[in-house]
Structures are given as structure tokens and as C-alpha cells.
VMD Tcl script that draws the C-alpha trace (Angstrom):
set ca {
  {-0.02 -0.02 -0.02}
  {1.23 3.57 -0.83}
  {0.55 6.40 1.47}
  {0.41 10.13 0.75}
  {3.71 11.90 0.79}
  {5.93 8.78 0.08}
  {8.65 9.23 -2.52}
  {9.63 6.45 -4.80}
  {12.35 6.07 -7.45}
  {12.97 3.72 -10.35}
  {16.39 2.09 -10.05}
  {16.63 1.71 -13.93}
  {15.53 5.12 -15.38}
  {15.57 7.32 -12.36}
  {11.98 8.44 -12.58}
  {10.75 9.73 -9.12}
  {7.18 9.69 -7.85}
  {5.52 11.45 -4.95}
  {2.25 9.82 -3.78}
  {-0.67 12.27 -3.70}
  {-3.47 9.72 -3.05}
  {-2.92 6.60 -1.03}
  {-4.06 3.18 -2.38}
  {-3.51 -0.53 -2.64}
  {-0.95 -2.14 -4.82}
  {2.69 -1.38 -5.78}
  {4.30 1.27 -7.91}
  {6.00 -0.27 -10.98}
  {8.35 1.34 -13.62}
  {10.56 -0.30 -16.27}
  {8.89 -3.62 -15.33}
  {10.05 -3.71 -11.64}
  {8.83 -2.43 -8.37}
  {9.89 1.10 -7.40}
  {11.92 1.72 -4.32}
  {10.65 3.79 -1.39}
  {13.28 6.55 -0.69}
  {11.54 8.73 1.84}
  {8.68 10.95 2.74}
  {8.10 14.49 1.90}
  {7.13 15.15 5.51}
  {10.63 14.00 6.53}
  {12.16 16.92 4.55}
  {9.96 19.37 6.41}
  {11.21 18.23 9.77}
  {14.81 19.10 8.78}
  {14.26 22.81 8.36}
}
mol new
graphics top color blue
foreach p $ca { graphics top sphere $p radius 0.5 }
foreach p [lrange $ca 0 end-1] q [lrange $ca 1 end] { graphics top cylinder $p $q radius 0.2 }
display resetview
């Protein structure tokens, strides 16, 4: 399941995705599952 604010990257082409609506399933790009790299809310806490 994806949650609002999560950031994902494709390890093949480098596309990045920010989730704006949570839902079931997995994010896929270039035929493989994208990797969760963080959360936009984490960046807000650093400032």
C-alpha cells in the first residue's frame, strides 16, 4: 500500500514519484517495483 507523501524512485531510469493519493498495490516502472526513498514530510522536519 502506498501512502500520501511517500517518495519512490525507479532504479533503472531514475523516475521519481510522490504519492498524492494513497491506495493498494505497488508502484512499478520499467517492469520492476519502485523503491521507497523517503517521505516529503521528513524533509519538512529538517528545516
